[in-house]
N, C-alpha and C positions, 0 to 999 in steps of 0.2 A: 521892496528889496529882493533881489534875485540871488538865490544860492548858487554857488559855483557847481554843486553836485547836479543840478538840473540841466546844465548845459553840456555835460560830458556824456558821451555814449556809454552804455553799459559795457563792462569789461567781460569778454568771453571767458568761460571757465577753461583752465589749462587742458583738461581732458578732451574737451570738444575740439580745441585747436589741434592737439596731437592726433586725434582720430581723423580729422579732416586732412591733415598732412599725410598720414599713412594711406588714406584712401587715394589721395592725389598721386602719391608715389607709386602705388600699385597700378593705378590706371596708366601712368606714363611708362613704367618700366617693365610691365608684364604684357605678354601677348595673350590673346584669347585662347582658351583651351580648345584642342582639336575636337571636332564634332563627329566625324565618321569613325567607325570601329578600326579601320585600317590606319587612319591617322593617329588615333589614340594608341594603338599597338606600336607604331613606329616611334612615337614620343616616349612611351614607357620603355621600349627596347633601347633607345639611346640612353635613357636615365639608368637602365640596368647594366650599363657598360657593355652593351651589345652581347649580352648573354641570354640566349633563348631559354636555357634551363632555369636561370634565376628569375626571368620574367614569368615563365610558366608556373613556377612555385609561388610567386607573388600573387598571381591571378587565380591559382587553383585549377589550372588546366594542364593538359599535356604539352610538352615541347612541340609536338607535331601540330597541335592546334595553333600555336603561336606562328609557326612557319606558314601554315595555310593562310592566316590573316595577313601576314606580311607579303605573301605572294599574290594576294587578291583572289585566292580560290574560294574563300569564304568571306562574306560581307555582312551577314546579319547574325550577330552573336545571340546566344540564348540569354534569357533574362538575368540569370545569375552572373554570367560573364559580363553582360552589359553594365550591371550594377557595380561590379568590381572595377571595370574600366573607368566609369565615371568617378568613382571614389578615389582611385589611385591617380587619375589625371588631375583632379582638383587639389589633391594634397600636396 
């Protein structure tokens, strides 16, 4: 005698299904984070409503530093600024 429970596949837990749907949605609807310092600055500058002063305060640097990165005059940020760029870009 065969039980009907043995022939049915296991039911996935609701949390696993929702997590999988969220991951799939993020993968489809989001772009990869910018990698270069200049691209990260541009991305954050747009998010800061094109305010150099607001972005500088957010990153803990001077407005002139933000201008230099946007103009391409500086390309390699110091470790503290690099960490802030990565953190702000991913959030």
